[in-house]
Structure formats: C-alpha cells, structure tokens
C-alpha positions, 0 to 999 in steps of 0.5 A: 428951953430956958434953964432956970436952975439945974443939976445932973442926976447921976443916981439910978434910984433917983432917976427911977423915982422920977420916972416912976412918979411920972408913971412911965418907969418899968422894971424891965427898963433898967438897962436904959436907965443905967445908960441915962445915969452914965451919960448924965442925960437927966437934969433936975431943976427948974426948966421952961420948955418952948411950949411954955410949960415948966418942968422939974426934969429935963432929958437931953437925948444928945447926952445918950446919943453921943455914945454909939454903943448906947444908941445901938443897944437902944435901937436893938431894944426898940426893934425887939419890941416892934418885931414882937408886935409884928410891926413891919415897915419899908422906911423910917421917917425921922426928924432932921435933928431930933430923930436922925441918930436913933432912926438911922440906926434902926434903919441901918440895922434892918436894911430899911430906907431912911427918910428925913423931914426938915425942921424949922428954926425951933426944931419942929418938923415942916411938911417937907421931906429932904429926900422925897423921891424915896417915899412911895405911895403905899410904903409902910413907915416907922416914925422916929424922934428922940422923945415925946412931950405932947406929940405935935412933931409926931402928929405932923410927921404922920400927917405928912406920911399920909399926905404922900399916900404912905402908911405910918405904922408906928412910932419909935423913940427913946423916951415918953415925957408925958404918959397922958399925951402918949395915950391921947396921941395913940388914940387920936392918931391910931399909932402905937408908941414904942419907947 
C-alpha cells in the first residue's frame, strides 16, 4: 500500500459516516467503532492498495490489535454471532500475520485448535499450513483474517481447507471493506462472513 496523503480520524461521527457511506455500518456496532476511534486505526486520505485500487479510507487493524482488551472484546462479539447462528468448529485457520491475533484469541476462548497458513512476501496466504499435522479430514474449520477487501485470501484458505478434506464452516474477521465483495464471496464460496 502506498500512502499518498493521510490523516488519522479520531471522531466517532466521521468514522460512522464513512462506514455508512460504504453501506457496512450498523447501529449495534457502536462499541467496535469506539475502539477504532480510540486506537486511531482509520486513516482518511488517498491510498493505493496492492490490488492497484485507490481508496479514501484505510483501516490499520494493527492499531486495534495492539490493545489486548479490544481484541478480547471483538473476539467475544464475534463468538456471540457465531453461537447465535449455531456455527460449530473444531479448529481456527488463520493467516500467518493478518489473522493470528484475532484468530488465536477466538481459538483460546473456545479451546479450539489453532492452524496457521503461511503467507508470501506480500502477506497473501500460500497453500502451506505451518502446523499441517493438526488438521484432520472432516474437521470443521473457522477461517480468520483481520479484514476483507476482495476475499482472495479467504478463497485461498477455503480451497486449502477443502484440499485437506476438512470443511470450512464460516469466516470471522474484524471488518469488511467492500460489501459487494462480501456478498460475492458468500455466494461463490458458500461461507457466511461474520464481521
């Protein structure tokens, strides 16, 4: 990502309006928005993403992830959503860097096995598990990354899970960047995204 110009947003209303404009903000998500404001995680400006797309908002999950209390609370909120829908799983598959903090917290809270997929030099998942011996055929697996833009990383993780004869049952992440991409991912891959 290239930062062409940026300022940190530290105003709840401004962040809410940015998410509302994207169609992803809901009133019940007030608590996570407060965490985002306090951590300075949202930057407003002009950014060029690795995909080549330009955007006027950039979310740094690492700013939120640096506060253990925030990560614990976000994990609790996601676990509640998963339980409400009856999503059960044996293991959590997380991306080496981007999903490890959130995924590890969810796995620890529920006593589930942790699986980590390696990433390349651009932080994209490869088709290699770091701890492959702990993924068993028939395992139900929750996929976790920090945020979703187009869903490419999650598609690869779902493919890897199925290749190992395990069953991906859902996706948990902190934020969805693109509502349309989320809907396309859910339709194409057949997994619900919880964010």
